[in-house]
C-alpha positions in Angstrom: -26.3 56.6 -46.4 -27.6 55.6 -42.1 -29.2 59.0 -41.9 -30.3 58.7 -45.4 -32.1 55.6 -45.2 -33.6 55.8 -41.6 -34.8 60.0 -42.4 -36.9 57.3 -45.8 -38.1 54.9 -43.2 -39.3 57.8 -40.6 -41.4 59.8 -43.1 -42.6 56.4 -44.6 -43.8 54.3 -41.5 -45.3 58.1 -40.0 -47.6 58.6 -43.0 -48.6 54.5 -42.9 -49.1 54.2 -39.2 -49.2 58.0 -38.0 -53.1 57.8 -38.1 -53.2 54.3 -36.7 -50.8 56.1 -33.2 -53.4 58.7 -33.1 -56.1 57.2 -32.8 -54.1 54.8 -30.1 -53.2 58.9 -29.0 -56.6 60.1 -28.8 -58.4 57.2 -27.5 -55.3 56.3 -24.5 -56.0 60.3 -23.5 -59.5 59.8 -22.9 -59.0 56.7 -20.8 -56.1 58.7 -18.6 -59.4 60.0 -16.2 -62.1 57.4 -17.1 -63.0 56.5 -13.0 -63.1 60.3 -12.0 -65.3 61.0 -15.4 -67.4 57.8 -14.4 -67.7 58.7 -10.8 -68.5 62.8 -12.0 -71.6 61.0 -14.4 -72.8 59.0 -11.6 -73.6 60.3 -8.2 -74.7 56.8 -6.6 -70.8 56.7 -6.4 -70.7 59.8 -4.3 -73.3 58.0 -2.2 -71.1 54.4 -1.5 -67.9 57.0 -1.3 -69.6 58.5 1.5 -71.1 55.5 3.5 -67.0 54.5 3.4 -66.0 57.8 4.5 -68.6 57.2 7.3 -66.2 54.1 8.3 -69.0 51.7 6.9 -68.0 48.3 6.3 -69.4 46.3 3.2 -71.4 43.2 3.3 -69.4 40.2 3.8 -68.6 38.0 0.8 -71.0 35.0 1.8 -74.1 37.6 2.0 -72.9 40.0 -1.2 -72.7 36.0 -2.9 -76.3 35.7 -1.5 -77.6 38.6 -2.6 -76.5 38.4 -6.4 -77.5 34.7 -6.1 -73.9 33.7 -7.4 -73.9 30.4 -6.8 -77.6 30.1 -9.0 -78.6 32.4 -11.6 -75.2 34.3 -12.0 -72.6 32.4 -12.4 -69.1 34.5 -12.0 -64.9 34.2 -12.0 -64.6 37.8 -11.1 -65.2 40.0 -8.3 -64.4 43.7 -8.9 -65.6 45.2 -4.7 -64.6 49.0 -4.3 -66.0 50.8 -1.4 -64.4 53.3 -1.5 -66.4 54.8 -4.7 -64.0 54.9 -6.6 -65.2 52.4 -9.3 -68.5 51.0 -10.1 -68.5 47.5 -7.7 -69.6 44.9 -10.8 -69.1 41.2 -10.8 -67.9 39.3 -14.2 -69.9 36.7 -14.7 -69.6 33.5 -16.6 -69.0 32.4 -19.9 -67.1 34.4 -23.6 -69.9 37.0 -23.6 -71.1 36.9 -19.9 -70.9 40.9 -19.3 -71.2 42.5 -16.0 -73.4 43.2 -13.2 -73.3 46.2 -11.7 -74.3 46.5 -8.2 -73.9 48.3 -4.5 -72.1 47.0 -2.3 -73.0 48.3 0.8 -76.7 46.8 0.1 -75.7 43.7 -2.4 -78.8 45.3 -4.4 -78.1 45.3 -8.8 -77.9 48.7 -10.4 -78.2 49.8 -13.5 -74.7 50.0 -15.9 -73.3 53.5 -14.7 -73.2 55.9 -17.6 -70.1 56.3 -19.9 -69.0 52.5 -18.7 -70.3 51.2 -22.2 -68.8 54.4 -24.0 -64.7 53.8 -22.3 -64.9 49.9 -23.0 -65.5 50.9 -26.8 -63.1 53.7 -26.4 -60.7 51.1 -24.4 -61.6 48.6 -27.4 -60.8 51.2 -30.1 -57.3 51.8 -28.0 -55.9 48.4 -27.8 -57.4 46.3 -30.8 -58.9 49.4 -33.0 -62.3 47.6 -32.7 -61.8 45.0 -35.5 -60.7 42.5 -33.1 -57.8 40.2 -33.4 -56.4 41.6 -36.6 -56.8 45.1 -34.3 -54.6 43.9 -31.8 -51.9 42.7 -34.2 -52.2 46.1 -36.0 -51.5 48.2 -32.7 -48.7 45.7 -31.8 -46.9 46.8 -35.1 -47.9 50.1 -34.4 -46.0 50.3 -31.2 -43.1 48.6 -32.2 -43.2 51.2 -34.7 -43.3 54.1 -32.2 -39.8 52.9 -30.7 -38.6 53.4 -34.1 -39.7 56.9 -34.0 -38.0 57.4 -30.8 -35.1 56.6 -31.9 -34.5 57.6 -34.8 -36.0 60.7 -34.6 -33.5 61.3 -31.8 -30.7 60.4 -34.3 -31.3 62.3 -36.8 -32.8 65.6 -35.4 -29.8 65.3 -33.1 -28.1 68.7 -33.0 -24.7 70.1 -34.1 -24.6 72.3 -30.8 -25.4 69.2 -28.6 -25.1 70.9 -25.7 -27.3 73.8 -26.4 -30.5 73.3 -24.4 -32.3 75.7 -26.1 -31.4 73.6 -29.3 -32.9 70.5 -27.5 -36.5 71.8 -26.2 -37.3 75.3 -27.7 -39.7 75.8 -30.3 -38.4 78.2 -32.7 -42.4 79.9 -32.9 -41.0 83.1 -35.2 -40.2 81.0 -37.9 -42.4 79.8 -40.9 -43.2 77.5 -43.5 -41.3 74.0 -43.0 -38.7 75.7 -40.8 -41.7 76.2 -38.4 -43.5 72.9 -39.4 -39.6 71.2 -38.5 -38.9 72.7 -35.3 -42.4 71.7 -33.6 -42.2 67.8 -35.3 -38.7 68.1 -33.5 -38.8 69.5 -29.9 -41.5 68.1 -29.4 -40.8 64.8 -30.1 -38.3 65.6 -27.7 -40.2 66.9 -25.3 -42.3 63.2 -25.5 -39.8 61.1 -26.1 -39.2 59.2 -22.7 -43.3 59.0 -22.3 -43.5 57.4 -25.9 -40.6 54.7 -25.5 -42.4 54.3 -21.7 -45.8 53.7 -23.4 -44.7 51.7 -26.2 -42.1 49.0 -24.0 -44.7 48.6 -21.7 -47.9 48.6 -24.4 -46.3 45.3 -26.0 -47.1 43.3 -22.9 -50.3 43.1 -24.0 -49.7 42.6 -27.7 -47.0 39.5 -28.1 -46.9 37.0 -25.8 -43.4 36.4 -26.6 -42.3 40.2 -25.5 -44.5 39.2 -22.4 -42.7 36.1 -21.5 -39.4 37.7 -21.7 -40.4 40.3 -20.0 -41.3 38.2 -17.1 -38.0 35.8 -18.0 -35.7 39.3 -17.5 -37.8 41.0 -14.3 -37.8 37.4 -12.2 -41.8 37.0 -12.1 -43.4 33.7 -12.5 -44.8 32.5 -15.7 -48.8 32.7 -16.0 -49.6 28.7 -16.5 -52.5 27.6 -18.8 -55.0 26.5 -16.9 -53.0 25.2 -14.0 -54.0 22.1 -11.6 -56.3 19.6 -13.4 -57.4 19.8 -17.1 -61.3 20.8 -17.6 -63.3 19.6 -14.8 -66.0 21.6 -13.0 -64.9 24.3 -11.4 -64.7 24.2 -7.7 -67.1 25.0 -5.3 -66.2 27.9 -3.3 -67.0 28.8 -0.2 -67.3 32.8 0.8 -67.7 32.3 4.2 -64.3 30.9 4.6 -62.7 33.0 2.2 -64.3 36.2 3.9 -62.8 34.8 7.6 -59.3 34.1 5.4 -59.7 38.1 4.0 -60.8 39.2 7.1 -57.4 38.5 8.9 -55.1 40.5 6.8 -55.0 43.6 8.1 -57.1 46.5 5.9 -58.6 43.9 3.7 -62.3 44.0 4.3 -62.5 48.4 3.4 -60.5 48.5 0.6 -60.5 48.0 -3.2 -60.7 43.8 -3.6 -60.6 42.4 -6.8 -61.7 38.4 -6.3 -60.9 35.9 -9.2 -62.2 32.6 -8.4 -60.9 29.2 -9.9 -61.9 28.2 -13.5 -60.6 24.8 -12.9 -60.1 22.3 -9.8 -57.0 22.6 -7.9 -56.9 26.3 -8.6 -56.6 28.7 -5.8 -59.2 31.6 -5.2 -56.8 34.6 -6.0 -58.0 38.3 -3.7 -55.8 41.5 -4.8 -56.8 45.0 -3.1 -55.2 47.8 -2.2 -53.2 48.1 1.2 -54.0 51.7 3.4 -50.9 53.6 2.0 -50.6 51.8 -1.5 -47.2 53.0 -3.4 -49.2 53.7 -6.2 -53.1 53.7 -7.3 -52.5 50.0 -8.6 -49.8 48.4 -5.9 -51.8 45.4 -5.2 -51.5 43.1 -2.7 -51.9 39.9 -3.2 -53.1 36.9 -1.5 -54.1 33.3 -2.5 -56.7 30.8 -1.1 -58.0 27.4 -1.3 -61.3 27.8 -2.0 -63.1 25.3 -0.3 -61.2 25.6 3.2 -60.1 29.1 3.4 -56.4 28.4 3.5 -54.2 30.9 3.0 -52.0 29.2 0.5 -49.7 32.4 -0.2 -49.2 36.1 0.4 -47.6 38.7 -2.2 -47.0 42.0 -0.4 -46.3 44.7 -2.8 -43.5 45.8 -1.1 -41.6 42.7 0.1 -41.3 41.5 -4.1 -38.1 42.6 -6.1 -37.4 45.5 -8.0 -38.5 44.0 -10.8 -41.7 41.8 -9.6 -42.7 44.8 -8.7 -42.1 46.6 -11.5 -43.6 43.3 -13.1 -46.9 44.0 -11.6 -47.1 47.6 -12.0 -46.9 47.7 -16.0 -50.6 48.8 -16.0 -49.3 51.9 -13.9 -46.5 52.5 -15.9 -48.4 52.9 -18.8 -51.1 54.7 -18.3 -49.1 57.1 -15.8 -50.6 56.6 -12.5 -46.9 54.4 -11.6 -46.3 58.6 -10.5 -49.4 59.9 -9.2 -51.2 62.6 -10.6 -48.3 64.0 -12.6 -47.4 61.3 -14.4 -50.8 60.5 -15.4 -51.0 64.4 -16.7 -47.6 63.9 -18.7 -48.9 60.8 -20.2 -52.1 62.2 -20.8 -50.4 65.6 -22.7 -48.1 63.1 -24.4 -51.4 61.3 -25.7 -52.9 64.3 -26.7 -49.8 65.1 -29.4 -49.5 62.7 -30.5 -51.5 63.9 -34.2 -49.5 66.7 -34.0 -46.6 64.2 -35.5 -48.8 63.2 -38.0 -50.4 66.8 -39.1 -46.7 67.7 -39.4 -45.1 64.6 -40.2 -47.3 65.1 -43.2 -47.0 68.3 -43.8 -43.2 67.8 -43.8 -44.0 65.4 -46.6 -46.0 67.6 -49.2 -43.2 70.6 -48.9 -40.2 67.6 -49.8 -42.7 66.5 -52.5 -43.6 70.0 -54.4 -39.6 71.3 -54.1 -38.6 67.9 -55.4 -41.2 68.2 -58.5 -40.3 72.2 -58.9 -36.5 71.2 -58.5 -37.7 68.3 -61.9 -38.7 70.7 -63.8 -35.7 73.3 -63.1 -32.8 70.3 -63.9 -35.4 69.3 -67.3 -35.1 72.4 -69.2 -31.0 72.6 -68.1 -30.5 69.0 -69.6 -32.0 69.7 -73.1 -29.6 72.6 -73.7 -26.3 70.7 -75.4 -23.2 72.3 -73.0 -21.4 74.4 -75.0 -17.0 74.1 -75.2 -16.2 77.1 -73.7 -15.6 76.4 -70.0 -18.4 76.4 -67.9 -19.8 78.0 -64.6 -19.4 75.9 -61.7 -22.8 75.9 -59.7 -22.9 74.4 -56.2 -25.4 73.9 -53.5 -25.9 72.4 -50.5 -29.9 71.8 -49.7 -30.9 70.5 -46.2 -34.8 70.8 -47.4 -34.2 71.4 -51.4 -35.2 75.0 -51.9 -31.4 75.8 -52.3 -30.5 73.5 -54.5 -33.5 74.2 -56.7 -32.8 78.0 -56.7 -29.1 76.8 -58.2 -30.8 74.5 -60.9 -33.1 78.1 -61.5 -29.8 79.9 -61.8 -28.1 77.6 -63.8 -30.7 77.7 -66.1 -30.8 81.5 -66.3 -27.0 81.7 -66.8 -26.9 78.8 -69.3 -30.0 80.8 -71.7 -27.6 84.2 -71.6 -25.0 82.1 -73.2 -22.6 80.9 -70.1 -22.0 76.9 -70.1 -22.7 75.4 -66.3 -21.5 72.9 -65.0 -24.2 71.9 -61.4 -22.5 70.3 -58.5 -23.2 69.8 -54.8 -21.2 70.5 -52.5 -21.2 66.6 -51.4 -19.4 65.7 -54.5 -16.3 68.8 -54.5 -13.1 68.7 -53.2 -10.0 70.8 -52.9 -8.5 69.6 -56.3 -11.5 70.0 -58.6 -11.8 74.2 -57.4 -8.2 74.5 -58.2 -9.1 74.2 -61.4 -12.1 75.9 -61.8 -12.2 79.5 -62.6 -15.3 81.2 -61.9 -17.9 79.7 -59.8 -21.9 80.7 -58.1 -22.5 79.0 -54.4 -26.1 78.4 -53.9 -26.2 77.8 -49.4 -28.9 77.3 -47.4 -28.2 77.2 -43.2 -29.6 75.0 -41.1 -31.1 75.4 -37.6 -28.9 77.8 -36.0 -26.9 79.2 -39.0 -25.1 75.8 -40.0 -24.2 74.4 -42.1 -26.0 71.2 -44.1 -26.5 67.7 -43.8 -24.2 67.5 -47.7 -22.0 70.4 -47.0 -20.8 69.0 -43.4 -17.7 66.7 -45.0 -17.1 70.1 -48.1 -17.0 71.8 -44.9 -14.6 69.7 -42.3 -12.2 69.0 -45.6 -11.9 72.2 -47.5 -13.3 75.3 -46.1 -11.2 74.7 -43.2 -7.9 74.1 -44.9 -5.8 77.3 -46.9 -6.8 76.9 -50.8 -4.8 78.7 -53.4 -8.0 79.9 -55.9 -6.9 82.7 -57.4 
């Protein structure tokens, strides 16, 4: 009963949520190497990387703020400064739809929006919200939960009888045809991707639901985000960029490192700087520092390697989601698993359509038999056991031909047969399919254990 219920939910959610998961998978795969693609499409980033390799230092914050007019025309809440040329340096302008201002970190000159950056912004919006705002975000969040269900229910449904056999777990049966091949492709590749999908779903929920994010923070020992912090409302405090720079220069390796500087939006809030150390644990293992925006006093330091494991994981949610936590192999693995997402949607639909087709044929075979009144003579027993419905259809067709020849029949599943019924049966025809590596199909498992493994007197 449990397996039947899980199977029904698995295919029902698969044919409904599978398309959204396919879109999320393909868009996620496109984002896997966004930085490398944007860098390849924009030669000026290579020039920035060359200046970094030559040992040059980017402009200090005060000079950069003056050249970009951050206190006048361009008001900002966040600066992303990458003197390594890995990512485009930009200023996020204040306001709900303020946009971004891109610049060269060594000259302070504004530059055009990098090529393909707009494309990737759309792909990211498609990945997170289906380009449909909050409604799309609700759909993708629900589909992340469905993906977790797919992983767990799929593992239960495909658990092989010979669980100790590596071949049953990992080998696709390429020589099979039809439904057998589709099932092997669907279940085996699903096993390959299982751990990756669980990781993607469990981390993706971090951006979908506040309750999940707060629960994760509580479990991993992080700090709850304060809504606004400090005073309520009020004009953002003045920022002394020279003192901010002096505080950052006191930290080793920060001047020439990737810097993400978030300026306070309300009085009483500190400026928060995140930067990559010389030898980071992974590409998103940021060290952090909180600085008073007026005096330049360091309020608190948060070095990644000195944090407990729970806080390290919490600050690495994006790295875990994208696979960069595990370096280049992790990114490639996540990309390949994401590309496989449409495979399960397509094979699931084909299996569903095949099952519907067989059910229609089965109903047709049963309908012809049920229209004929049973004879008074002792009937033949036609027993069947089928995994996909094909053997059951053959059993009903055979019963129809027997009945058309004047032979009374009784059709029954092996799941309903026991030794007592067999002892009172004189003539029987069994139509039984095998499953997997010649194993009994699910409806015949109880019959196999309770009846076939015991000595029976069946004269």
